[in-house]
BAFI-3210 file (N, C-alpha, C; in Angstrom, 3 decimals, decimal comma, padded with zeros to 6 digits):
// residues 320
n [1|2|3|4|5|6|7|8|9|10|11|12|13|14|15|16|17|18|19|20|21|22|23|24|25|26|27|28|29|30|31|32|33|34|35|36|37|38|39|40|41|42|43|44|45|46|47|48|49|50|51|52|53|54|55|56|57|58|59|60|61|62|63|64|65|66|67|68|69|70|71|72|73|74|75|76|77|78|79|80|81|82|83|84|85|86|87|88|89|90|91|92|93|94|95|96|97|98|99|100|101|102|103|104|105|106|107|108|109|110|111|112|113|114|115|116|117|118|119|120|121|122|123|124|125|126|127|128|129|130|131|132|133|134|135|136|137|138|139|140|141|142|143|144|145|146|147|148|149|150|151|152|153|154|155|156|157|158|159|160|161|162|163|164|165|166|167|168|169|170|171|172|173|174|175|176|177|178|179|180|181|182|183|184|185|186|187|188|189|190|191|192|193|194|195|196|197|198|199|200|201|202|203|204|205|206|207|208|209|210|211|212|213|214|215|216|217|218|219|220|221|222|223|224|225|226|227|228|229|230|231|232|233|234|235|236|237|238|239|240|241|242|243|244|245|246|247|248|249|250|251|252|253|254|255|256|257|258|259|260|261|262|263|264|265|266|267|268|269|270|271|272|273|274|275|276|277|278|279|280|281|282|283|284|285|286|287|288|289|290|291|292|293|294|295|296|297|298|299|300|301|302|303|304|305|306|307|308|309|310|311|312|313|314|315|316|317|318|319|320]
n.u [109,750|110,280|109,028|107,072|108,984|111,497|111,231|110,793|113,238|114,835|113,519|113,969|116,731|117,107|115,790|117,566|119,936|119,306|117,054|115,987|117,906|119,034|118,497|121,028|121,915|120,867|121,126|120,266|120,754|119,560|116,772|114,621|113,998|112,441|109,963|107,414|107,166|105,576|106,174|108,793|112,466|113,863|111,972|111,637|114,163|114,317|112,274|113,158|115,586|117,059|115,132|114,110|114,520|112,134|111,158|110,878|108,577|106,444|103,878|102,551|104,092|104,835|106,919|107,897|109,294|108,530|108,700|110,016|110,290|113,383|115,648|116,737|114,807|113,055|110,325|109,462|107,953|109,254|108,591|105,878|103,119|101,712|098,710|099,644|102,016|104,466|105,904|108,873|108,588|109,451|109,722|110,622|110,358|111,363|114,084|115,094|117,204|118,043|120,676|122,972|125,816|129,369|130,974|133,294|132,888|132,779|130,650|127,718|126,904|124,316|123,331|120,895|119,718|121,038|121,188|122,592|123,254|123,036|126,029|126,877|128,397|128,419|127,424|127,345|127,318|125,672|122,637|121,653|119,897|119,528|118,875|118,530|116,762|114,927|112,236|111,384|111,392|111,405|109,419|107,642|105,100|101,899|100,972|098,285|095,475|095,140|092,671|091,415|092,261|094,378|097,884|100,022|101,588|104,380|107,017|105,670|104,342|104,037|102,786|100,018|097,062|097,319|099,265|099,374|101,084|099,554|099,349|099,441|097,173|095,032|095,886|095,723|096,214|099,078|099,697|101,486|101,164|100,300|097,740|096,247|093,209|092,133|089,718|087,937|089,197|088,893|086,088|085,648|087,170|085,848|083,658|084,548|084,557|086,746|090,011|092,144|094,884|094,891|093,439|095,193|097,170|095,980|096,358|094,656|093,144|094,735|097,982|101,424|102,022|103,464|104,226|106,151|105,943|103,270|103,077|104,742|103,403|100,950|101,812|102,790|100,380|099,042|097,255|095,810|096,683|094,595|092,258|088,919|088,396|086,118|085,390|086,946|087,228|086,737|088,688|090,593|091,475|092,568|094,655|096,127|096,894|098,555|100,658|101,482|102,467|104,509|106,290|107,014|108,253|110,414|111,723|112,364|114,208|116,243|117,065|115,545|114,607|116,839|117,364|119,135|121,653|120,174|118,319|118,877|119,956|120,355|123,092|124,070|124,094|122,945|119,907|119,239|117,102|116,194|117,381|115,820|113,401|110,460|108,675|108,443|110,100|111,138|110,627|110,298|111,854|112,022|109,260|109,604|108,040|106,543|107,921|106,977|107,256|107,773|105,578|105,114|102,927|101,349|100,139|098,269|099,980|102,302|104,003|102,905|103,983|103,754|102,927|101,757|100,638|100,475|099,049|096,250|094,437|091,520|088,260|086,289|086,011|088,349|087,931|086,988]
n.v [109,075|109,887|112,902|114,903|117,004|115,688|113,402|114,631|115,911|113,670|112,711|114,799|114,656|112,072|112,487|114,158|112,603|109,933|109,623|108,753|106,849|103,568|100,416|098,256|096,152|094,202|093,706|091,895|092,019|091,472|089,740|090,378|093,012|093,022|092,115|093,008|092,510|090,174|088,197|087,492|087,459|086,838|087,393|090,125|091,074|090,264|091,730|094,295|094,541|096,082|098,009|101,455|104,113|106,247|108,665|110,408|110,224|111,719|111,345|112,831|111,191|109,038|107,436|106,820|105,276|105,442|103,002|102,495|100,943|099,486|101,570|100,347|098,778|098,517|098,786|100,320|103,198|105,930|107,483|107,006|105,236|102,079|100,244|097,985|098,760|099,527|100,589|101,233|101,111|102,730|102,308|104,236|103,941|103,831|104,096|103,981|104,579|106,089|106,082|107,554|106,250|105,906|103,079|102,452|103,143|101,998|099,279|100,060|099,382|098,422|097,817|096,868|096,557|096,842|098,767|098,815|101,346|102,554|103,883|107,314|110,340|112,393|111,340|109,056|105,419|103,700|102,959|102,736|100,993|101,384|100,168|100,220|099,363|097,854|098,397|099,563|099,196|097,776|097,426|096,285|098,092|098,330|100,840|103,042|104,964|108,275|109,160|111,647|112,265|113,978|115,037|112,892|113,752|115,425|115,797|114,678|116,441|117,000|114,856|113,909|112,115|111,618|109,048|106,845|105,138|102,180|101,602|104,062|105,380|106,022|108,082|111,438|114,629|116,734|119,817|121,387|120,677|121,714|121,102|120,742|121,037|123,545|124,697|122,521|120,930|122,500|122,486|119,757|119,344|120,891|119,402|117,326|115,301|115,468|115,934|118,695|118,168|115,408|115,279|116,574|114,674|112,672|110,899|110,415|112,607|114,928|114,978|114,125|115,524|115,117|114,274|116,167|118,504|119,091|119,855|122,121|123,839|124,191|125,475|127,871|128,876|129,315|127,437|124,976|121,536|119,765|120,986|120,960|120,148|120,921|123,266|125,254|128,146|128,926|130,933|130,564|127,957|128,296|130,012|128,286|126,368|128,000|128,337|125,670|125,231|127,135|126,227|123,772|124,522|125,960|123,888|122,278|123,951|123,767|121,203|119,331|117,663|116,307|114,301|112,370|110,245|108,788|109,967|111,141|112,806|111,931|111,967|111,427|113,474|115,255|116,954|120,225|121,424|121,025|122,844|125,051|124,535|125,336|124,286|121,385|118,774|120,434|120,398|121,886|124,043|127,612|129,246|130,956|133,148|133,929|133,118|131,194|127,827|125,196|122,460|118,885|116,340|113,091|111,729|109,969|107,656|109,005|112,092|115,352|118,648|121,850|125,318|126,327|128,824|130,374|128,589|127,917|125,538|123,839|124,408|122,512|118,918|116,554|115,447|112,312]
n.w [120,363|116,946|115,494|113,181|112,253|112,607|110,973|108,521|108,115|107,646|105,350|103,442|103,262|102,182|099,769|098,495|098,302|097,617|095,920|092,654|092,117|091,238|092,791|093,410|094,946|097,751|101,164|103,912|107,204|109,599|109,963|111,609|111,321|109,122|109,760|109,216|106,582|105,133|103,244|103,467|103,621|101,176|099,199|099,672|098,960|096,249|095,057|095,254|093,898|091,106|090,920|090,835|093,097|093,139|094,286|097,441|099,952|102,397|104,769|107,441|110,036|108,578|106,206|102,924|099,944|096,758|094,145|090,919|087,661|086,532|084,773|082,581|081,502|078,629|078,363|080,396|081,767|082,876|085,998|086,082|087,573|088,093|089,026|090,404|091,456|094,004|097,161|099,084|102,392|105,359|108,788|111,427|114,124|117,549|117,494|114,947|112,113|109,011|106,979|104,702|103,414|102,664|101,080|102,418|105,015|108,339|109,374|111,158|114,592|115,029|112,524|110,199|107,622|104,356|101,483|098,337|096,142|092,745|091,348|091,908|091,268|093,174|095,511|098,288|098,086|099,642|101,286|104,478|107,012|110,350|113,595|116,867|118,928|117,623|117,124|114,875|111,270|107,894|104,953|102,012|100,510|098,968|096,549|096,539|095,249|096,591|099,039|098,524|096,006|095,681|095,799|097,766|099,944|101,540|099,258|097,187|095,655|092,922|091,823|090,384|089,599|093,172|094,775|097,477|100,098|101,101|103,812|105,013|104,311|105,946|107,464|108,506|106,840|107,480|109,359|107,902|105,325|102,088|101,233|103,456|105,123|106,827|107,730|107,709|109,596|111,920|112,184|112,670|114,989|116,890|117,391|118,838|121,664|123,629|125,161|124,312|123,800|123,449|121,084|119,329|119,151|117,772|115,006|112,915|112,734|112,636|111,435|112,294|114,621|117,705|121,127|121,997|120,314|120,559|123,283|123,177|121,349|122,652|124,968|123,812|122,915|125,236|126,280|128,259|128,456|129,033|128,368|127,178|123,790|122,403|123,588|122,654|120,621|117,107|116,206|118,291|117,799|115,253|115,933|117,560|115,633|114,120|115,922|116,146|113,545|113,539|115,552|114,479|112,084|113,079|114,400|112,198|110,905|112,714|112,422|113,727|116,844|119,053|121,608|122,219|120,728|118,941|117,189|114,200|111,158|107,619|107,294|109,744|111,603|114,503|115,434|116,907|118,214|120,772|122,423|122,244|123,407|125,229|127,056|127,045|128,698|130,668|133,391|136,589|135,923|135,320|133,734|130,710|130,248|132,557|134,777|136,552|137,773|135,518|135,123|135,268|134,245|134,292|131,218|128,948|129,007|128,706|129,272|130,183|129,800|131,202|131,897|134,957|135,475|133,063|131,497|132,440|134,340|133,157|134,541|134,560|134,858|133,450|130,069|128,656]
ca.u [109,423|110,454|107,801|107,133|110,241|112,596|111,005|110,967|114,683|115,304|112,955|114,654|118,073|116,996|115,422|118,786|121,015|118,890|116,011|116,429|118,983|118,619|119,006|121,847|122,066|120,141|121,671|119,490|121,597|118,714|115,407|113,611|113,620|111,508|108,846|106,166|107,139|105,133|106,703|110,128|113,680|114,210|111,004|111,987|115,356|114,037|111,378|113,869|116,703|116,805|114,102|114,612|113,869|111,623|111,082|110,751|107,307|106,078|102,550|102,717|105,349|105,065|107,912|108,033|110,022|107,915|109,657|109,657|111,081|114,759|115,762|117,141|113,625|112,564|108,875|109,154|107,657|109,745|107,765|104,470|102,863|100,589|098,043|100,367|103,284|104,608|106,912|109,642|108,112|110,376|109,261|111,784|110,138|111,983|115,535|115,500|117,959|118,351|121,921|123,674|127,201|130,304|131,273|134,440|132,502|132,537|129,248|127,207|126,692|122,945|122,946|119,914|119,504|121,908|120,882|123,657|122,628|123,857|127,015|126,650|129,659|128,311|126,676|127,784|126,527|124,905|121,552|121,672|118,868|120,070|117,792|119,039|115,735|114,181|110,811|111,124|111,560|111,150|108,678|107,109|103,679|101,284|100,553|096,879|095,098|094,779|091,212|090,916|092,782|095,442|099,200|099,982|102,232|105,653|107,798|104,779|103,507|103,811|102,215|098,552|096,475|098,275|099,289|099,840|101,306|098,267|099,404|099,318|095,994|094,096|096,523|095,308|097,278|099,690|099,415|102,398|100,766|099,522|096,369|095,580|091,967|092,031|088,313|087,366|089,793|088,253|084,730|085,729|087,709|084,854|082,667|085,222|084,415|088,050|090,946|092,790|096,135|094,549|093,040|096,388|097,950|095,193|096,906|093,584|092,539|095,811|099,147|102,761|102,229|103,674|104,195|107,012|105,448|101,966|103,328|105,309|102,371|099,972|102,446|102,812|098,996|098,524|096,122|096,114|096,565|093,353|091,077|088,080|088,530|084,853|085,219|087,798|086,585|087,438|089,926|091,581|092,049|093,432|095,862|096,885|097,517|099,661|101,775|101,964|103,291|105,704|107,251|107,534|109,197|111,637|112,408|112,948|115,388|117,291|117,361|114,752|114,934|117,610|117,753|120,267|122,263|119,330|117,578|119,853|119,608|120,965|124,552|124,415|124,128|121,783|119,283|119,516|115,950|115,940|117,874|114,795|112,142|109,949|107,897|108,732|111,339|111,678|110,011|111,042|112,557|111,092|108,630|110,287|107,112|106,069|108,855|106,451|107,988|107,103|105,149|104,931|101,875|101,130|099,082|098,270|101,217|103,419|103,992|102,596|104,700|102,968|103,093|100,496|100,073|100,132|098,116|095,410|093,694|090,067|087,506|085,551|086,875|088,876|087,046|087,540]
ca.v [108,800|111,047|113,551|115,394|117,637|114,731|112,560|115,468|116,083|112,441|112,662|115,722|114,129|110,964|113,066|114,706|111,647|108,589|109,634|108,588|105,854|102,169|099,509|097,222|094,989|094,286|092,811|091,915|091,480|091,050|089,566|090,934|094,335|092,828|091,314|093,454|092,017|088,801|087,253|087,065|088,153|086,644|088,148|091,540|091,354|090,082|092,786|095,572|094,561|096,665|099,046|102,797|104,903|107,330|109,872|110,105|110,857|111,657|111,762|112,819|110,559|107,899|107,725|105,734|105,556|104,749|102,306|102,340|099,920|099,799|102,362|099,493|098,106|099,344|098,979|101,153|104,609|106,533|108,451|106,629|104,137|101,219|099,828|096,968|099,284|099,520|101,479|100,787|101,880|102,641|102,706|104,571|103,470|104,642|104,241|103,713|105,590|105,849|106,805|107,415|106,043|105,312|101,655|102,351|103,458|100,756|098,970|100,476|098,256|097,924|097,815|095,817|096,380|097,661|098,849|099,417|102,109|102,806|104,942|108,701|110,984|113,301|110,729|107,730|104,381|102,801|103,397|101,793|101,096|101,022|100,206|099,641|098,718|096,993|098,698|100,005|098,158|098,099|096,436|096,784|098,391|098,743|102,227|103,146|106,370|109,006|109,282|112,902|112,451|114,982|114,472|112,159|114,453|116,070|115,061|114,106|117,560|117,042|113,588|113,932|111,968|111,135|107,661|106,797|103,794|101,737|101,634|105,439|105,992|106,501|109,164|112,773|115,530|117,490|121,249|122,019|120,217|122,777|120,664|120,619|121,812|124,092|124,884|121,208|120,502|123,255|121,971|118,430|119,447|121,484|118,372|116,248|115,250|114,998|116,988|119,249|117,489|114,096|115,495|116,896|113,454|111,733|110,997|110,359|113,935|115,797|114,094|114,667|116,152|114,179|114,821|117,343|119,707|119,414|120,638|123,421|124,677|124,535|126,511|129,120|129,347|129,497|126,519|123,802|120,317|119,047|121,776|120,269|120,692|121,516|124,584|126,221|128,837|128,818|131,724|129,944|126,802|128,836|130,501|127,099|125,826|128,897|128,007|124,347|125,417|127,901|125,408|122,748|125,149|126,247|122,609|121,882|124,771|123,316|119,799|118,469|117,576|115,088|114,207|111,444|109,983|107,926|110,737|111,825|112,884|110,862|111,960|111,100|114,651|115,437|118,264|120,941|122,221|120,873|124,047|126,092|124,093|126,217|123,539|119,955|118,368|121,504|120,336|122,542|125,223|128,743|129,604|132,131|134,276|134,418|132,622|130,063|126,609|124,267|121,217|117,680|115,453|111,934|111,900|108,968|106,878|109,901|113,208|116,674|119,731|123,071|126,356|126,384|130,169|130,755|127,602|127,587|124,289|124,055|124,194|121,251|117,751|116,122|114,708|111,078]
ca.w [118,963|116,066|115,054|111,804|111,850|112,504|109,794|107,340|107,928|106,994|103,991|102,547|103,026|101,231|098,477|097,897|098,078|097,178|094,890|091,277|091,993|091,121|093,829|092,773|095,834|099,028|102,178|105,153|108,269|110,711|109,435|112,508|110,824|108,012|110,274|108,592|105,196|105,382|102,252|103,856|103,215|099,765|098,410|099,855|098,158|094,823|094,562|095,268|092,952|089,803|090,969|091,076|094,145|092,311|095,094|098,868|100,315|103,811|105,243|108,885|110,433|107,691|105,182|101,950|098,708|095,620|093,289|089,517|086,994|086,165|083,540|081,460|080,976|077,527|078,447|081,556|081,550|084,118|086,683|086,139|088,489|087,773|090,263|091,149|091,936|095,445|097,715|100,233|103,537|106,486|110,115|112,255|115,486|118,594|117,339|113,567|111,377|107,608|106,730|103,427|103,814|101,699|101,343|103,322|106,387|109,099|109,654|112,451|115,488|114,920|111,116|109,937|106,182|103,530|100,056|097,528|095,081|091,560|091,616|091,518|091,627|094,317|096,611|098,724|097,429|100,494|102,156|105,590|108,050|111,657|114,574|118,105|119,744|116,696|117,070|113,515|110,262|106,500|104,182|100,753|100,646|097,694|096,392|096,140|095,088|097,798|099,145|097,960|094,662|095,695|096,145|099,034|101,044|101,231|098,280|096,175|095,247|091,476|091,376|090,356|090,934|094,151|095,230|098,854|100,640|101,657|105,268|105,482|103,697|106,968|108,202|108,066|106,398|108,563|109,223|106,938|103,997|101,416|101,029|104,750|105,136|108,180|108,108|108,022|110,862|113,004|112,350|113,283|116,345|117,790|117,700|119,552|123,123|124,093|125,531|123,132|123,483|122,912|119,694|118,547|118,979|116,972|113,659|111,923|112,729|112,162|111,559|112,459|115,922|118,800|122,477|122,151|119,644|121,154|124,495|122,814|120,727|123,685|125,803|123,048|122,794|126,590|126,428|129,084|127,652|129,338|128,024|126,189|122,441|121,965|124,212|121,961|119,512|115,830|116,233|119,180|117,113|114,195|116,589|117,966|114,427|113,789|116,816|115,746|112,347|113,887|116,292|113,576|111,144|113,835|114,613|110,919|110,663|113,631|112,171|114,584|118,263|119,326|123,006|122,296|119,421|118,116|116,198|113,361|109,746|106,823|107,412|111,116|112,462|115,367|115,467|118,148|118,639|122,200|123,092|122,144|124,013|126,269|128,045|127,080|129,351|131,500|134,716|137,654|135,429|135,216|132,460|130,165|130,215|133,861|135,790|137,307|137,462|134,611|135,763|134,448|134,725|133,413|130,217|127,880|129,130|128,444|130,204|129,656|130,446|131,030|132,901|135,704|135,460|131,681|130,947|133,589|134,226|132,991|135,776|134,448|134,934|132,165|129,192|128,108]
c.u [109,675|109,107|108,032|108,469|111,396|112,455|111,201|112,444|115,274|114,797|113,719|116,086|118,073|116,638|116,664|119,766|120,576|117,891|116,622|117,491|118,412|119,262|119,740|122,051|121,331|120,746|120,873|120,320|120,796|117,268|114,322|113,143|112,691|110,257|107,515|106,065|106,852|105,757|108,150|111,268|113,968|113,252|111,300|113,152|115,037|113,202|112,022|114,961|116,281|115,739|114,736|113,807|113,407|111,613|110,969|109,564|107,046|104,633|102,603|104,086|105,685|105,988|108,006|108,706|109,362|108,986|109,134|110,593|112,490|114,777|116,117|115,965|113,012|111,072|108,489|108,896|108,047|108,768|106,289|104,309|101,622|099,945|098,829|101,692|103,275|105,749|107,652|109,251|109,034|109,710|110,505|111,611|110,787|113,457|116,012|116,219|118,114|119,542|122,433|125,165|128,067|130,572|132,380|134,078|132,218|131,043|128,873|126,850|125,321|122,428|122,046|119,745|120,432|121,438|122,058|123,019|123,594|124,799|126,548|127,812|129,571|127,665|127,261|126,832|125,605|123,833|121,418|120,535|119,448|118,948|118,230|117,979|114,804|112,668|110,405|111,272|111,292|110,251|108,163|105,601|103,107|100,937|099,113|096,536|094,768|093,263|090,643|091,445|093,901|096,783|099,229|100,578|103,518|106,470|106,986|103,925|103,159|103,128|100,697|098,051|097,449|098,136|099,948|100,090|100,049|098,233|099,202|098,039|095,014|094,640|096,096|096,506|097,830|099,513|100,371|102,070|099,944|098,073|095,628|094,377|091,719|090,581|087,662|087,911|089,116|086,841|084,740|086,166|086,657|083,706|083,254|085,019|085,700|088,898|091,723|094,099|095,874|094,156|094,250|097,231|097,225|095,594|095,858|092,850|093,507|097,107|100,429|103,060|102,374|103,731|104,981|106,345|104,026|102,167|103,853|104,259|101,320|100,536|102,414|101,422|098,340|097,278|096,561|095,832|095,235|092,103|090,243|088,159|087,274|084,630|086,125|087,019|087,370|088,712|090,992|092,254|092,974|094,748|096,749|097,592|098,687|100,877|102,349|102,893|104,598|106,742|107,834|108,542|110,508|112,438|113,058|114,228|116,565|117,649|116,607|115,227|115,626|118,043|118,902|120,738|121,377|118,646|118,547|119,343|120,439|122,485|125,016|124,451|122,831|121,214|119,525|118,326|115,665|116,431|116,816|113,479|111,749|109,210|108,383|110,098|111,909|111,036|110,908|111,837|111,562|110,549|109,276|109,375|106,840|106,931|108,260|107,185|107,150|106,778|105,055|103,849|101,736|099,988|099,260|099,565|102,449|103,458|103,565|103,337|103,954|103,311|101,778|099,863|099,625|099,064|097,217|094,575|092,202|089,333|086,719|086,517|087,290|087,850|087,735|088,204]
c.v [110,044|111,588|114,140|116,051|116,665|113,856|113,369|115,751|114,863|112,378|113,567|115,279|112,980|111,467|113,571|113,622|110,304|108,594|109,558|107,523|104,437|101,347|098,360|095,995|095,273|093,268|092,982|091,244|091,003|090,953|090,132|092,309|094,256|092,088|091,753|093,026|090,520|087,784|086,870|087,806|088,034|087,390|089,638|091,909|091,302|091,227|094,170|095,654|095,125|097,730|100,400|103,461|106,203|108,670|109,453|110,917|110,683|112,099|111,682|112,262|109,343|108,314|106,543|106,226|104,779|104,190|102,257|101,326|100,425|100,575|101,504|098,739|098,964|099,600|099,925|102,594|105,337|107,557|108,116|105,405|103,378|100,750|098,813|097,485|099,401|100,432|100,783|101,686|101,644|103,142|103,011|104,090|104,394|104,904|104,026|104,891|105,146|106,719|106,536|107,369|105,571|103,856|101,499|102,614|102,158|100,541|099,440|099,244|097,620|097,988|096,612|095,518|097,342|097,591|099,500|100,049|102,318|103,976|106,308|109,499|111,796|112,665|109,369|106,654|103,556|103,539|102,346|102,075|100,537|101,120|099,467|098,828|097,815|097,175|099,158|098,853|098,681|097,025|097,094|096,920|098,796|100,227|102,247|104,631|107,020|109,176|110,538|113,186|113,463|114,328|113,938|112,921|115,096|115,198|114,497|115,186|117,547|115,793|113,635|112,939|111,318|109,658|107,630|105,355|103,377|101,850|103,035|106,111|106,559|107,707|110,514|113,564|116,302|118,989|121,993|121,624|121,319|122,405|120,408|121,560|122,323|124,243|123,566|120,694|121,199|122,734|120,633|118,522|119,965|120,527|117,237|116,361|114,681|116,195|117,447|118,524|116,098|114,210|115,785|115,655|112,405|111,873|110,850|111,697|114,977|115,032|114,875|115,256|115,061|114,932|116,120|118,587|120,062|120,271|122,031|124,355|125,099|125,592|127,855|129,734|129,622|128,636|125,310|122,542|119,595|119,848|121,039|120,938|121,431|122,907|125,643|126,868|128,619|129,638|131,143|128,745|127,261|129,340|129,340|126,479|126,689|128,585|126,628|124,483|126,133|127,035|124,326|123,333|125,501|124,972|122,111|122,645|124,347|121,854|118,840|118,514|116,252|115,098|113,226|111,168|109,167|108,694|111,593|111,908|111,880|110,883|111,765|112,274|114,771|116,842|118,928|121,773|122,075|122,092|125,152|125,711|124,995|125,464|122,098|119,690|119,382|121,533|120,994|123,750|126,369|128,935|130,894|133,346|134,846|133,954|131,586|128,794|125,686|122,974|120,089|116,825|114,274|112,203|110,850|108,145|107,687|110,922|114,460|117,708|121,028|124,066|126,507|127,770|130,566|129,844|127,115|126,336|124,572|123,699|122,894|120,093|117,338|115,325|113,427|110,228]
c.w [118,128|115,613|113,668|111,462|111,689|111,262|108,512|107,074|107,229|105,557|103,031|102,261|102,036|099,837|097,753|097,469|097,489|096,033|093,496|091,064|092,014|092,237|093,153|093,649|097,133|099,976|103,463|106,232|109,468|110,221|110,339|112,041|109,618|108,473|109,682|107,136|105,247|104,436|102,503|103,176|101,725|098,857|098,488|098,954|096,671|094,258|094,582|094,200|091,600|089,775|091,311|092,188|093,499|093,050|096,547|099,393|101,806|103,991|106,764|109,243|109,569|106,551|104,223|100,673|097,579|094,688|091,861|088,890|086,706|084,853|082,334|080,851|079,872|077,586|079,575|081,128|082,830|084,689|086,718|087,025|088,041|089,078|091,082|091,700|093,460|095,858|098,843|101,400|104,720|107,755|110,950|113,688|116,496|118,337|115,908|112,931|109,931|107,258|105,322|103,750|102,649|102,057|102,368|104,779|107,142|109,351|111,058|113,286|115,288|113,480|110,825|108,450|105,446|102,077|099,360|096,299|093,917|091,826|091,126|092,077|092,917|095,531|096,985|098,206|098,322|101,287|103,251|106,568|109,336|112,676|115,833|118,835|118,929|116,825|115,678|112,539|108,866|105,902|102,908|100,890|099,297|097,717|095,887|095,970|096,430|097,856|098,508|096,561|094,555|096,005|097,571|100,206|100,592|100,293|097,142|095,515|093,762|090,937|091,484|089,325|091,898|094,435|096,591|099,260|101,395|103,174|105,836|105,013|104,722|107,726|107,626|107,551|107,595|108,324|108,302|105,502|103,319|101,175|102,344|104,776|106,558|108,624|108,482|109,353|112,039|113,264|113,070|114,737|117,323|118,109|118,538|121,066|123,713|124,483|124,312|122,801|122,907|121,434|118,816|118,261|118,143|115,504|112,560|111,821|112,178|112,406|111,841|113,813|116,975|120,120|122,606|121,587|120,072|122,399|124,158|122,225|121,748|124,637|125,083|122,944|124,135|126,843|127,248|128,265|127,855|128,987|126,994|124,822|122,008|122,560|123,591|120,822|118,228|115,798|117,156|118,521|115,993|114,777|117,034|116,767|113,977|114,641|116,503|114,551|112,682|114,589|115,396|112,588|111,839|114,072|113,328|110,643|111,532|113,426|113,057|116,028|118,529|120,784|123,206|120,883|118,495|116,992|115,398|111,941|108,961|106,846|108,849|112,069|113,266|115,214|116,809|118,627|120,127|122,988|123,122|122,804|125,178|127,374|128,165|127,730|130,327|132,892|135,767|137,213|135,233|133,814|131,963|130,073|131,603|135,038|136,740|136,890|136,573|135,358|134,747|135,091|133,771|132,451|129,133|127,850|128,737|129,577|129,467|130,485|130,166|132,125|133,652|135,722|134,051|131,077|132,087|133,320|134,051|134,274|135,746|134,510|133,519|131,381|128,761|129,156]
res [x|x|x|x|x|x|x|x|x|x|x|x|x|x|x|x|x|x|x|x|x|x|x|x|x|x|x|x|x|x|x|x|x|x|x|x|x|x|x|x|x|x|x|x|x|x|x|x|x|x|x|x|x|x|x|x|x|x|x|x|x|x|x|x|x|x|x|x|x|x|x|x|x|x|x|x|x|x|x|x|x|x|x|x|x|x|x|x|x|x|x|x|x|x|x|x|x|x|x|x|x|x|x|x|x|x|x|x|x|x|x|x|x|x|x|x|x|x|x|x|x|x|x|x|x|x|x|x|x|x|x|x|x|x|x|x|x|x|x|x|x|x|x|x|x|x|x|x|x|x|x|x|x|x|x|x|x|x|x|x|x|x|x|x|x|x|x|x|x|x|x|x|x|x|x|x|x|x|x|x|x|x|x|x|x|x|x|x|x|x|x|x|x|x|x|x|x|x|x|x|x|x|x|x|x|x|x|x|x|x|x|x|x|x|x|x|x|x|x|x|x|x|x|x|x|x|x|x|x|x|x|x|x|x|x|x|x|x|x|x|x|x|x|x|x|x|x|x|x|x|x|x|x|x|x|x|x|x|x|x|x|x|x|x|x|x|x|x|x|x|x|x|x|x|x|x|x|x|x|x|x|x|x|x|x|x|x|x|x|x|x|x|x|x|x|x|x|x|x|x|x|x|x|x|x|x|x|x|x|x|x|x|x|x|x|x|x|x|x|x]
***
């Protein structure tokens, strides 16, 4: 599953090439990708036509494009949102891609939805949603005020009071969000009767961190994935957050982590952060610090990768 860096790479690409453009046509090639839009294909199309993609916003791994009225509507107030306004929400799932393509580009094999955008001299006209495994999808979601009244997330910094896609309202802020409350996070985490990695993956506690970057940050912090969160000190948690931010920023600079051709940015290019991974996916390879062999163990229907020497196992049994 794509994590914060991969979704942010897509968000920033869409912000550059799609934000501010009016949707002139909508083509749904596979209705299965609209299964979350209960009103069906025709309603999806009708509610998008003539609307402008105002901006591109991300909260954790959630990505949505708030819609405003067509510029040709004399009653529209560009950049403002009414309670009934909504956003185009995209779930990338395990294989979803959002690509900006010229009309002349051949249709991708797993193309599901095509939006034709108003012409712009420096940008291709089509926004395409491709999804090989069909775990992702698109639908229209209402925008509601953020619980704290602050901007919703990346790409929404200037929108006060903030509006968030209703489906993402329960998601916590991510550690790169300028409004992330580190002190509150530390207080909450130290009351959690759970393993530290399980807490890092809890999107209602802290968002955007998935299996890859949790393992990388824990390795950098020398913390075993099964260590009870409540046994970490405030400074240890702050240090862990520093490593989380560092690994995510490095991944962003590298365009994210792409183990195969499924995770790409809006122009179809893959990220290369997998070359810099220190723990994740390196079972049987030497730790770059101590040369012990990296191990892999089952965890939450996934795997955890760690160094048995640098990240010593807690003496107490696992929590949860």
